[in-house]
MARLO-927229 format. One line per field, with one value per residue (C-alpha): residue number from 1; residue in three letters; x, y, z; chain. Coordinates in Angstrom, 1 decimal. Example, Ala and Ser with C-alpha at 12.3 -4.5 7.8 and 13.67 -1.06 7.14 Angstrom:
residues 2
pos	(1,2) $
code	(ALA,SER) $
x	(12.3,13.7) $
y	(-4.5,-1.1) $
z	(7.8,7.1) $
unit	(A,A) $
//
This chain:
residues 561
pos	(1,2,3,4,5,6,7,8,9,10,11,12,13,14,15,16,17,18,19,20,21,22,23,24,25,26,27,28,29,30,31,32,33,34,35,36,37,38,39,40,41,42,43,44,45,46,47,48,49,50,51,52,53,54,55,56,57,58,59,60,61,62,63,64,65,66,67,68,69,70,71,72,73,74,75,76,77,78,79,80,81,82,83,84,85,86,87,88,89,90,91,92,93,94,95,96,97,98,99,100,101,102,103,104,105,106,107,108,109,110,111,112,113,114,115,116,117,118,119,120,121,122,123,124,125,126,127,128,129,130,131,132,133,134,135,136,137,138,139,140,141,142,143,144,145,146,147,148,149,150,151,152,153,154,155,156,157,158,159,160,161,162,163,164,165,166,167,168,169,170,171,172,173,174,175,176,177,178,179,180,181,182,183,184,185,186,187,188,189,190,191,192,193,194,195,196,197,198,199,200,201,202,203,204,205,206,207,208,209,210,211,212,213,214,215,216,217,218,219,220,221,222,223,224,225,226,227,228,229,230,231,232,233,234,235,236,237,238,239,240,241,242,243,244,245,246,247,248,249,250,251,252,253,254,255,256,257,258,259,260,261,262,263,264,265,266,267,268,269,270,271,272,273,274,275,276,277,278,279,280,281,282,283,284,285,286,287,288,289,290,291,292,293,294,295,296,297,298,299,300,301,302,303,304,305,306,307,308,309,310,311,312,313,314,315,316,317,318,319,320,321,322,323,324,325,326,327,328,329,330,331,332,333,334,335,336,337,338,339,340,341,342,343,344,345,346,347,348,349,350,351,352,353,354,355,356,357,358,359,360,361,362,363,364,365,366,367,368,369,370,371,372,373,374,375,376,377,378,379,380,381,382,383,384,385,386,387,388,389,390,391,392,393,394,395,396,397,398,399,400,401,402,403,404,405,406,407,408,409,410,411,412,413,414,415,416,417,418,419,420,421,422,423,424,425,426,427,428,429,430,431,432,433,434,435,436,437,438,439,440,441,442,443,444,445,446,447,448,449,450,451,452,453,454,455,456,457,458,459,460,461,462,463,464,465,466,467,468,469,470,471,472,473,474,475,476,477,478,479,480,481,482,483,484,485,486,487,488,489,490,491,492,493,494,495,496,497,498,499,500,501,502,503,504,505,506,507,508,509,510,511,512,513,514,515,516,517,518,519,520,521,522,523,524,525,526,527,528,529,530,531,532,533,534,535,536,537,538,539,540,541,542,543,544,545,546,547,548,549,550,551,552,553,554,555,556,557,558,559,560,561) $
code	(MET,LYS,ALA,ASN,LYS,ILE,MET,GLY,LEU,ARG,LEU,LEU,MET,SER,ILE,MET,LEU,ILE,ALA,GLY,LEU,THR,SER,CYS,SER,LYS,LYS,SER,SER,SER,LYS,ASN,THR,SER,ARG,ALA,THR,GLY,TRP,ASP,MET,ASP,GLY,ARG,LYS,GLY,SER,ASN,THR,LYS,GLU,GLN,LYS,ALA,GLY,PRO,GLY,LEU,VAL,PHE,VAL,GLU,GLY,GLY,THR,PHE,THR,MET,GLY,LYS,VAL,GLN,ASP,ASP,VAL,MET,HIS,ASP,TRP,ASN,ASN,THR,PRO,THR,GLN,GLN,HIS,VAL,GLN,SER,PHE,TYR,MET,ASP,GLU,THR,GLU,VAL,THR,ASN,SER,MET,TYR,LEU,ASP,TYR,LEU,ASP,TRP,LEU,LYS,ASN,VAL,TYR,PRO,PRO,THR,GLU,GLU,ILE,TYR,LYS,ASN,ILE,TYR,GLU,GLY,ALA,SER,PRO,ASP,THR,LEU,VAL,TRP,ARG,ASN,ARG,LEU,GLY,TYR,ASN,GLU,THR,MET,THR,ASN,ASN,TYR,LEU,ARG,HIS,PRO,SER,TYR,ALA,GLU,TYR,PRO,VAL,VAL,GLY,VAL,ASN,TRP,ILE,GLN,ALA,VAL,GLU,PHE,SER,ASN,TRP,ARG,THR,GLN,ARG,VAL,ASN,GLU,ALA,LEU,LEU,GLU,LYS,SER,GLY,TYR,LEU,LYS,LYS,ASP,ALA,LYS,THR,LEU,ASP,VAL,THR,ALA,ASP,SER,ASN,PHE,ASP,THR,GLU,THR,TYR,LEU,ASN,SER,PRO,THR,SER,THR,TYR,GLY,GLY,ASN,GLU,ASP,ILE,VAL,LEU,LYS,GLY,GLY,LYS,GLY,SER,LYS,LYS,ALA,PRO,LYS,ALA,GLY,LYS,ASP,GLY,THR,VAL,PRO,THR,GLU,LYS,ASN,VAL,TYR,ALA,ARG,ARG,SER,SER,GLY,ILE,LEU,LEU,PRO,GLU,TYR,ARG,LEU,PRO,THR,GLU,ALA,GLU,TRP,GLU,TYR,ALA,ALA,ALA,ALA,ASP,ALA,GLY,GLU,ARG,GLU,TYR,ASN,ILE,TYR,LYS,GLY,GLN,LYS,LYS,TYR,PRO,TRP,SER,GLY,GLY,TYR,THR,ARG,SER,GLY,LYS,ARG,GLN,SER,GLN,GLY,ASP,GLN,LEU,ALA,ASN,PHE,LYS,GLN,GLY,ASN,GLY,ASP,TYR,GLY,GLY,ILE,ALA,GLY,TRP,SER,ASP,ASP,GLY,ALA,ASP,ILE,THR,ASN,GLU,VAL,LYS,LYS,TYR,PRO,ALA,ASN,ASP,PHE,GLY,LEU,TYR,ASP,MET,ALA,GLY,ASN,VAL,ALA,GLU,TRP,VAL,GLN,ASP,VAL,TYR,ARG,PRO,ILE,ILE,ASP,ASN,GLU,ALA,ASN,ASP,PHE,ASN,TYR,PHE,ARG,GLY,ASN,GLN,TYR,THR,LYS,ASN,LYS,ILE,GLY,GLU,ASP,GLY,LYS,ILE,GLU,ILE,VAL,THR,LYS,ASP,ASN,MET,LYS,PHE,ASP,THR,LEU,SER,ASN,GLY,LYS,VAL,VAL,VAL,ARG,ARG,LEU,PRO,GLY,GLN,ILE,ALA,GLN,VAL,PRO,ILE,ASP,GLU,LYS,ASP,THR,TYR,LEU,ARG,GLN,ASN,PHE,ASP,LYS,SER,ASP,ASN,THR,ASN,TYR,ARG,ASP,GLY,ASP,LYS,GLN,SER,THR,ARG,TYR,TYR,ASN,PHE,GLY,SER,SER,GLU,SER,GLU,ASP,GLU,LYS,GLU,LYS,GLN,GLU,ARG,THR,MET,TYR,ASN,SER,PRO,LYS,HIS,ASN,VAL,THR,ALA,ASP,SER,LEU,GLY,LYS,MET,VAL,ARG,LYS,TYR,ASP,SER,SER,SER,LYS,ARG,THR,THR,PHE,ILE,ASN,ASP,GLU,ALA,ARG,VAL,TYR,LYS,GLY,GLY,SER,TRP,ARG,ASP,ARG,ALA,TYR,TRP,LEU,ASP,PRO,ALA,GLN,ARG,ARG,TYR,PHE,PRO,GLN,ASP,MET,ALA,THR,ASP,TYR,ILE,GLY,PHE,ARG,CYS,ALA,MET,SER,LYS,VAL,GLY,PRO,LYS,ALA,ASN,LYS,LYS,LYS,SER,ALA,ARG,ASN) $
x	(-20.7,-17.7,-18.8,-18.9,-15.4,-14.2,-16.0,-14.6,-11.2,-11.6,-12.9,-10.0,-7.4,-9.2,-9.0,-5.2,-4.6,-6.4,-4.7,-1.3,-1.8,-3.1,0.1,2.3,0.5,1.1,4.9,5.1,3.2,5.2,8.5,7.3,5.2,6.2,5.7,4.7,2.3,1.4,2.4,4.4,8.0,9.0,10.4,12.5,12.6,10.7,13.4,16.7,18.7,22.2,25.2,28.1,31.0,34.6,36.2,39.4,42.5,40.3,39.4,36.4,37.0,34.1,33.8,33.6,34.5,38.2,40.6,42.5,45.9,46.6,50.2,52.6,55.6,55.9,59.8,59.4,57.2,54.9,51.6,49.9,48.2,46.0,43.6,40.3,37.4,36.1,33.7,34.4,32.0,32.7,34.7,37.2,40.7,43.7,45.2,48.4,49.9,49.7,52.7,54.9,53.0,49.6,51.2,52.7,49.1,48.1,51.0,50.4,46.9,47.8,50.5,48.0,45.0,47.0,50.2,53.1,54.4,51.8,52.4,48.8,49.1,52.7,52.2,49.6,52.0,54.9,53.0,51.7,55.1,56.8,60.0,62.7,65.3,64.0,66.3,69.5,71.5,74.6,76.8,75.2,75.3,71.6,71.7,70.5,67.3,67.1,67.2,65.4,63.0,60.0,60.2,62.4,60.3,62.2,60.7,57.1,55.4,57.4,55.2,55.5,57.4,58.2,54.5,53.3,49.8,48.2,49.4,48.0,44.7,44.6,45.7,42.7,40.2,41.6,41.2,37.5,36.9,38.6,36.9,33.3,34.1,34.7,31.6,29.4,31.0,30.4,26.7,26.2,26.0,29.3,30.7,33.0,36.6,35.9,38.0,41.0,40.2,38.2,39.3,40.8,41.1,38.2,36.1,36.5,34.6,33.9,31.7,30.0,29.7,27.8,25.5,24.6,24.8,25.1,25.1,28.1,30.3,32.6,31.9,28.2,29.2,25.8,28.0,29.8,27.4,24.5,21.0,19.6,22.4,22.1,18.5,17.1,13.6,12.8,12.4,8.8,6.6,4.6,1.0,-2.1,-1.3,2.0,3.9,6.8,6.9,10.1,12.3,12.9,15.8,17.9,21.2,22.6,22.1,23.4,20.1,21.0,23.6,26.1,28.5,30.9,31.7,35.1,38.4,40.1,42.8,41.7,41.1,43.5,41.0,40.2,43.8,44.7,41.5,42.3,46.1,45.6,43.0,41.8,38.9,41.4,41.7,37.9,36.3,32.5,32.3,36.0,39.4,41.5,44.6,46.3,48.3,51.6,51.8,49.4,50.1,49.7,52.4,55.2,57.9,58.9,59.9,57.5,57.0,55.3,57.2,57.3,58.6,60.0,62.7,61.4,60.7,57.3,57.8,60.5,61.9,65.2,66.4,69.2,71.8,73.3,71.0,68.3,67.8,70.0,72.9,72.7,70.8,67.8,67.2,67.0,64.0,64.6,65.0,67.3,65.2,61.4,60.3,57.9,54.3,52.9,56.1,55.1,52.2,48.8,47.0,43.7,41.8,43.9,45.8,49.5,52.5,50.4,53.7,57.0,57.9,56.6,54.6,51.3,49.5,46.0,43.6,43.7,45.0,47.6,46.6,48.1,44.8,42.0,39.0,36.6,34.4,33.4,32.9,33.7,32.1,34.1,36.6,38.3,39.8,40.0,36.5,36.3,32.8,32.1,29.0,28.8,29.5,26.4,27.1,25.5,23.1,21.8,23.7,26.5,30.0,32.2,35.9,37.4,41.1,40.7,39.7,41.6,42.8,46.5,48.0,51.7,53.0,55.3,58.2,57.5,55.7,52.7,50.0,46.5,43.4,40.7,40.9,38.7,35.5,34.9,32.4,33.9,33.7,33.0,32.8,29.4,28.0,25.2,22.5,23.9,24.7,21.9,20.4,22.2,23.6,26.0,28.2,28.3,31.0,32.9,36.2,36.2,39.9,40.5,37.3,38.1,41.6,43.3,40.5,40.2,38.1,40.7,43.5,44.5,44.1,40.5,38.6,34.8,32.4,35.2,34.5,38.0,39.3,42.9,45.1,46.6,49.8,48.3,46.1,49.3,51.0,48.2,47.3,47.4,50.1,52.7,54.4,56.7,54.9,57.1,55.7,56.1,55.0,55.6,57.0,56.0,57.9,56.5,59.7,59.2,60.2,60.7,60.4,61.7,60.5,63.6,61.8,63.2,59.8,58.1,57.3,56.0,55.8,52.0,49.5,46.6,49.0,50.4,48.9,49.3,51.2,51.0,52.9,56.9,58.8,62.0,63.8,62.1,62.9,60.3,58.8,57.1,55.5,52.8,49.6,48.7,51.8,51.3,53.6,53.0,54.7,53.8,51.4,53.2,56.4,57.5,60.1,61.6,59.6,56.1,53.6,49.9,47.0,43.4,40.0,36.5,33.4,30.9,27.3,24.5,24.7,27.7,28.5,28.7,27.6,24.7,25.9,25.2,25.7,29.3,28.4) $
y	(17.9,15.7,15.6,19.3,19.6,17.1,19.0,22.3,20.9,19.6,22.6,24.7,22.3,22.7,26.5,26.3,23.8,26.0,29.1,27.3,26.3,29.7,31.1,28.6,29.6,33.1,32.6,30.3,32.8,35.8,34.2,34.1,37.2,40.8,43.2,45.8,44.2,40.8,39.3,36.0,36.7,34.0,31.7,34.5,34.4,37.4,38.1,37.8,39.8,38.1,39.6,40.2,37.7,38.9,37.9,35.7,37.6,40.5,42.0,44.3,47.9,49.5,53.2,56.4,59.9,60.9,63.8,63.2,64.8,65.3,65.1,66.0,66.9,68.4,68.8,68.4,71.6,70.0,71.6,68.8,67.3,70.2,68.5,67.8,66.1,63.1,60.2,56.9,54.1,50.6,48.4,45.4,45.5,43.1,41.8,41.9,43.4,41.5,39.0,37.4,34.3,35.8,37.9,34.6,32.9,35.8,35.2,31.5,32.0,34.5,32.3,29.3,31.1,33.6,31.8,34.3,32.0,33.3,36.5,37.9,37.3,37.9,41.5,40.3,38.3,40.5,43.6,42.1,40.9,42.8,45.0,43.0,45.4,48.0,46.3,47.5,50.4,51.9,51.7,48.6,45.0,43.8,41.1,38.5,40.3,40.9,37.3,35.7,38.2,37.4,33.5,32.0,30.3,32.0,35.2,33.6,35.5,38.9,41.9,42.1,45.1,46.3,46.6,50.0,51.3,50.0,46.3,46.6,47.9,44.8,42.3,43.5,43.2,39.5,38.7,39.9,37.5,34.3,34.9,35.3,32.3,30.1,31.3,30.4,26.9,26.5,27.5,25.2,27.7,26.8,23.5,22.0,22.8,24.4,27.4,25.3,22.6,24.4,28.0,29.4,32.8,32.4,30.9,32.3,34.1,37.6,38.9,41.8,39.7,36.9,39.6,41.3,38.4,34.9,33.0,35.2,33.6,30.9,31.5,30.6,26.9,25.6,22.8,25.1,27.8,25.9,26.9,27.1,26.2,23.9,23.4,24.6,23.8,21.1,22.3,23.5,20.8,21.5,22.8,21.5,23.2,21.5,24.6,24.9,28.1,30.1,29.3,32.3,33.5,30.3,32.4,33.9,37.7,40.4,40.2,36.4,37.8,35.3,37.6,39.9,43.5,44.0,43.9,47.3,49.5,51.5,55.2,57.5,58.2,54.5,53.7,56.6,55.8,52.1,52.6,55.2,52.8,55.4,53.2,51.8,55.1,56.0,57.1,57.3,59.8,61.2,60.1,60.1,61.0,61.6,58.5,59.3,55.8,52.9,51.8,53.7,55.8,58.1,55.5,53.0,50.4,48.3,49.2,45.9,43.7,40.7,42.4,45.5,47.0,45.2,47.4,47.8,48.3,47.7,51.0,52.8,53.8,56.3,56.8,53.4,51.8,49.6,47.2,48.1,46.2,42.6,40.9,40.7,44.6,45.0,45.2,41.8,43.0,44.9,44.8,43.9,41.4,38.5,39.8,39.5,39.7,42.9,43.3,44.3,47.7,47.9,46.8,43.8,45.0,44.2,46.4,49.7,51.2,50.1,47.1,48.5,51.8,51.1,52.2,53.9,54.7,58.5,60.8,63.0,67.0,69.0,69.7,67.5,69.5,68.7,71.7,69.7,66.5,65.0,61.5,58.7,61.3,60.3,62.1,60.1,59.2,58.1,57.0,54.6,52.4,49.2,49.4,48.5,46.9,47.4,44.4,46.1,43.7,44.6,44.1,41.4,41.8,39.3,38.5,40.5,43.7,43.6,47.1,47.6,50.7,51.8,53.7,56.5,54.1,51.9,49.2,47.5,46.6,45.2,47.1,44.9,40.9,38.7,37.8,41.3,43.9,46.8,50.1,53.7,57.2,58.3,60.8,63.7,61.1,60.1,63.7,66.1,68.0,66.2,68.1,65.7,65.2,66.5,64.6,61.3,62.2,64.0,63.9,67.6,68.8,71.9,71.4,71.3,72.1,75.3,77.1,76.2,77.9,81.7,82.2,81.5,84.3,83.7,84.5,84.8,83.3,83.7,80.6,79.1,76.9,73.6,75.3,78.3,75.6,73.7,76.9,77.8,74.4,74.4,71.5,72.0,68.7,66.9,65.1,62.1,60.3,56.8,55.8,53.0,53.7,51.9,48.8,48.6,49.8,51.9,55.4,57.1,60.9,62.5,65.8,67.7,71.1,73.5,75.2,72.4,73.6,70.3,66.5,66.6,65.5,63.3,60.0,60.8,58.5,58.7,56.2,55.8,54.7,54.4,51.6,49.7,52.5,55.4,57.0,57.0,60.4,58.5,55.9,58.6,57.4,61.0,61.3,61.3,61.2,60.6,58.7,58.1,55.4,53.7,53.3,50.9,50.8,48.5,50.0,50.4,47.5,47.4,45.8,45.4,46.7,45.8,47.9,46.8,46.5,46.6,47.8,50.0,47.3,43.7,43.1,44.5,47.5,47.4,49.8,50.2,49.5) $
z	(16.3,15.4,11.7,11.6,12.8,10.1,7.5,8.7,8.6,4.9,3.8,5.3,3.7,0.4,0.6,1.3,-1.4,-3.9,-2.6,-3.0,-6.4,-7.4,-5.9,-7.7,-11.0,-10.5,-9.8,-12.7,-14.9,-13.7,-15.0,-18.6,-18.9,-19.3,-16.5,-18.9,-21.1,-19.5,-22.7,-23.1,-23.6,-26.0,-23.5,-21.8,-18.2,-16.7,-14.2,-16.3,-14.1,-13.6,-11.8,-14.1,-13.3,-13.4,-16.6,-16.3,-14.5,-13.4,-10.0,-9.2,-8.4,-6.8,-8.4,-6.4,-6.1,-5.8,-6.5,-9.6,-10.2,-6.3,-6.0,-3.1,-5.4,-8.8,-9.3,-13.1,-13.0,-15.6,-14.2,-16.0,-13.2,-11.6,-9.0,-10.0,-8.4,-10.6,-10.3,-11.7,-12.3,-10.9,-13.2,-13.2,-13.7,-14.4,-11.1,-12.4,-15.6,-18.8,-18.8,-21.3,-21.0,-21.7,-24.7,-26.2,-25.9,-28.4,-30.7,-31.0,-31.8,-34.3,-36.0,-35.9,-37.6,-39.8,-40.9,-41.3,-43.7,-46.2,-47.9,-47.1,-43.5,-42.6,-41.4,-38.7,-36.9,-37.3,-36.4,-33.2,-32.1,-29.3,-30.3,-28.4,-29.4,-26.9,-24.4,-26.4,-25.1,-26.8,-23.9,-22.1,-22.6,-22.6,-25.2,-22.6,-22.3,-26.1,-26.9,-23.9,-22.2,-24.2,-24.7,-22.0,-19.4,-16.5,-17.6,-18.3,-15.5,-15.9,-17.6,-21.3,-22.7,-26.1,-27.1,-28.3,-27.2,-30.7,-29.9,-26.5,-27.8,-30.4,-27.6,-25.5,-28.4,-29.3,-25.5,-25.6,-28.4,-27.0,-23.5,-24.9,-27.4,-24.5,-22.6,-25.5,-26.1,-22.1,-22.6,-25.6,-28.3,-30.1,-30.9,-28.3,-29.1,-32.5,-31.1,-31.5,-34.0,-36.5,-36.5,-39.7,-41.1,-43.0,-40.0,-36.6,-33.9,-33.1,-30.4,-32.4,-35.6,-33.5,-31.9,-35.2,-37.6,-35.9,-39.1,-40.3,-37.5,-38.3,-41.9,-41.3,-40.5,-38.8,-37.2,-35.2,-34.5,-32.8,-32.1,-28.6,-26.2,-23.2,-21.8,-25.1,-26.1,-28.8,-32.3,-33.1,-34.6,-37.8,-37.3,-38.9,-42.0,-42.5,-41.8,-39.2,-37.1,-37.4,-34.2,-32.0,-29.9,-30.9,-30.6,-27.5,-27.4,-25.3,-23.3,-22.5,-19.9,-21.2,-23.1,-21.2,-22.1,-24.0,-22.6,-23.1,-21.9,-18.7,-18.9,-17.1,-14.6,-13.8,-13.5,-11.0,-8.9,-8.8,-8.2,-5.4,-3.6,-1.4,-0.2,2.2,4.0,4.1,7.2,6.8,3.7,3.9,3.2,6.5,4.7,1.4,0.1,-1.6,-3.1,-3.6,-0.1,3.2,4.4,2.8,2.7,0.1,2.8,4.6,8.2,9.3,11.9,9.7,6.4,8.1,5.7,2.6,-0.5,-1.6,-5.3,-8.1,-9.0,-9.3,-5.9,-7.3,-9.8,-10.5,-8.1,-9.7,-6.9,-3.9,-2.4,-2.8,0.4,2.1,1.9,-1.9,-3.8,-5.6,-9.1,-11.3,-14.4,-14.2,-11.7,-11.6,-11.0,-7.6,-5.9,-4.0,-1.7,-3.6,-2.9,-1.0,-4.2,-4.6,-7.5,-7.8,-9.1,-9.6,-8.7,-10.2,-12.3,-15.5,-16.2,-18.0,-21.2,-20.6,-23.2,-23.2,-25.7,-23.7,-23.1,-20.3,-18.8,-17.5,-18.3,-15.5,-16.4,-19.5,-17.6,-14.1,-14.7,-16.3,-17.9,-20.9,-24.1,-27.3,-28.2,-31.8,-32.5,-35.4,-36.6,-38.5,-42.3,-44.4,-47.6,-51.0,-50.2,-47.0,-44.7,-42.4,-44.1,-42.6,-43.1,-45.2,-46.1,-49.3,-47.3,-44.2,-43.0,-42.3,-41.0,-41.6,-38.5,-38.4,-37.5,-40.7,-38.8,-40.3,-38.0,-38.9,-37.5,-38.9,-38.8,-41.1,-39.4,-37.8,-38.9,-40.8,-39.3,-40.6,-38.8,-37.8,-40.0,-39.9,-39.6,-36.2,-35.0,-36.4,-33.5,-30.8,-27.7,-26.4,-29.4,-33.0,-34.9,-34.8,-33.7,-30.5,-29.5,-29.9,-28.1,-26.2,-26.4,-29.8,-32.0,-34.0,-31.6,-28.7,-30.4,-29.9,-33.6,-33.7,-35.0,-34.2,-37.1,-39.6,-43.0,-44.3,-45.6,-45.0,-47.1,-45.6,-44.9,-42.9,-41.0,-40.0,-38.8,-36.9,-35.1,-31.2,-31.0,-33.7,-33.4,-35.8,-38.5,-39.8,-42.6,-44.2,-47.8,-50.2,-53.6,-56.8,-55.9,-52.5,-50.6,-47.6,-47.8,-44.4,-44.4,-41.0,-40.0,-39.6,-39.3,-36.6,-36.1,-34.4,-30.6,-29.1,-29.1,-28.2,-30.9,-31.4,-31.3,-28.0,-25.4,-21.6,-19.5,-15.9,-12.8,-12.1,-13.7,-12.7,-14.5,-12.6,-9.3,-6.6,-7.6,-10.3,-8.3,-7.2,-9.0,-10.0,-12.0,-15.8,-18.8,-22.6,-25.3,-29.0,-29.4,-32.2,-30.3,-27.5,-24.8,-22.1,-19.3,-20.4,-20.4,-19.9,-18.0,-19.2,-17.7,-18.2,-17.6,-14.8,-15.9,-13.4,-9.7,-8.6,-5.6,-5.9,-2.4,-0.2,2.0,5.6,8.6,9.6,13.4) $
unit	(A,A,A,A,A,A,A,A,A,A,A,A,A,A,A,A,A,A,A,A,A,A,A,A,A,A,A,A,A,A,A,A,A,A,A,A,A,A,A,A,A,A,A,A,A,A,A,A,A,A,A,A,A,A,A,A,A,A,A,A,A,A,A,A,A,A,A,A,A,A,A,A,A,A,A,A,A,A,A,A,A,A,A,A,A,A,A,A,A,A,A,A,A,A,A,A,A,A,A,A,A,A,A,A,A,A,A,A,A,A,A,A,A,A,A,A,A,A,A,A,A,A,A,A,A,A,A,A,A,A,A,A,A,A,A,A,A,A,A,A,A,A,A,A,A,A,A,A,A,A,A,A,A,A,A,A,A,A,A,A,A,A,A,A,A,A,A,A,A,A,A,A,A,A,A,A,A,A,A,A,A,A,A,A,A,A,A,A,A,A,A,A,A,A,A,A,A,A,A,A,A,A,A,A,A,A,A,A,A,A,A,A,A,A,A,A,A,A,A,A,A,A,A,A,A,A,A,A,A,A,A,A,A,A,A,A,A,A,A,A,A,A,A,A,A,A,A,A,A,A,A,A,A,A,A,A,A,A,A,A,A,A,A,A,A,A,A,A,A,A,A,A,A,A,A,A,A,A,A,A,A,A,A,A,A,A,A,A,A,A,A,A,A,A,A,A,A,A,A,A,A,A,A,A,A,A,A,A,A,A,A,A,A,A,A,A,A,A,A,A,A,A,A,A,A,A,A,A,A,A,A,A,A,A,A,A,A,A,A,A,A,A,A,A,A,A,A,A,A,A,A,A,A,A,A,A,A,A,A,A,A,A,A,A,A,A,A,A,A,A,A,A,A,A,A,A,A,A,A,A,A,A,A,A,A,A,A,A,A,A,A,A,A,A,A,A,A,A,A,A,A,A,A,A,A,A,A,A,A,A,A,A,A,A,A,A,A,A,A,A,A,A,A,A,A,A,A,A,A,A,A,A,A,A,A,A,A,A,A,A,A,A,A,A,A,A,A,A,A,A,A,A,A,A,A,A,A,A,A,A,A,A,A,A,A,A,A,A,A,A,A,A,A,A,A,A,A,A,A,A,A,A,A,A,A,A,A,A,A,A,A,A,A,A,A,A,A,A,A,A,A,A,A,A,A,A,A,A,A,A,A,A,A,A,A,A,A,A,A,A,A,A,A,A,A,A,A,A,A,A,A,A,A,A,A,A,A,A,A,A,A,A,A,A,A,A,A,A,A,A,A,A,A,A,A,A,A,A,A,A,A) $
//
């Protein structure tokens, strides 16, 4: 009887052991096989889902629905912020405005990689440098800021100003490359410290270049662009016939989950949603009240016991009153102020009202067309694709074919740096029989294109010359022009026509939020203004955003009660 029990116990243990081994085998197998085909996935993990981590300086903003353009006052009678219901996807946004210290990192990198002492590169550094003369005033003594604001350490953590929209976009692009370069180095795909010791104009890193043609990164230097990364498998051995199998997946890819999406300017909808931070007023599926400012309540001073009477933002309180009477109750600043000096809003974002106004991506139009789209609204899409050279490969920008733009004010800026992939507008091959877009430049869609004007004659085949087209455009703005003569000298042609009717054009960009120069009226997140994209001021700065990939929320939702 006892022997039977022992045999039975051994049999049970054997069954459990086999079941356990089978289970382990299945788990192990499932990590390396496709759920679609059951095939081996070339070393990729079967479950390769990774949560996106916030890039340096960013905080998470969970997307949702809000009423865009909802203001309590419209004393300017602009009628350019009619309320519309919009939905914004989750994204990340800079905790603070980009500071002088952050922007100087950019300038120092440019100076090191593209020495302005060399004639071919001089416009790169000069074109990226902020305009420090924006501080000057005909009847004001502001030379202290002109000479010191950008570089003096006392202003290091103050928001950068004197930066036009184009410069802000280029800074965002540079930031993308430096962040992803550091991530790849940390993961073992790039040589350690190459980003500082080995980088040159002809040998540097660009994210899209690495993804499309890794061997073109750093000028194709295999000592810098490494294969496999950390924890990589050993190189394949030669087979019986002496041939060595080709290595697969030796470079990081988008599917590796290492690289982050690009840093960029936020869209107007994203910026307004993040500034309003209505999530702090939520009660189940409604908002309990309308915020006039990024904080709760309708006043600019704190009502909390510990900080009662303190100003909640840096703005102009009245004529000749930029900071208040000296003492405890002033706002602590006469011009801009150091970031994080005022309370953050409910998303953890600082200075979404006051300090400096901020550039956003959008081209300005008086109307937000929610009938055409109410999801991630944005005006200004210009779709491009990688340029393919005569050899059938993507064309990499070199120092011989860099792209420069001469702005209407004569400033020369670079648009494509060496190491990046040359871009061209999409063509009919990409748009044929599509319903969602039909051309590369969609800036004027439903507001500014020919069909939108009152002169549009549907079905008319009459041709117009260029002069007639200009006279019949929807936004008849001044057209200043800068050209170079045969000696390379800039010739500036100012448009002095008396027939211009507006300053709105395709180069007018939206900026949001009040600044140190503005009254409290402009602190409302829904207020909107515009400024030429190639001009800068002493009161407009910017912050960067990054799209969120994957799930809408970072944390699992649970019932409130």
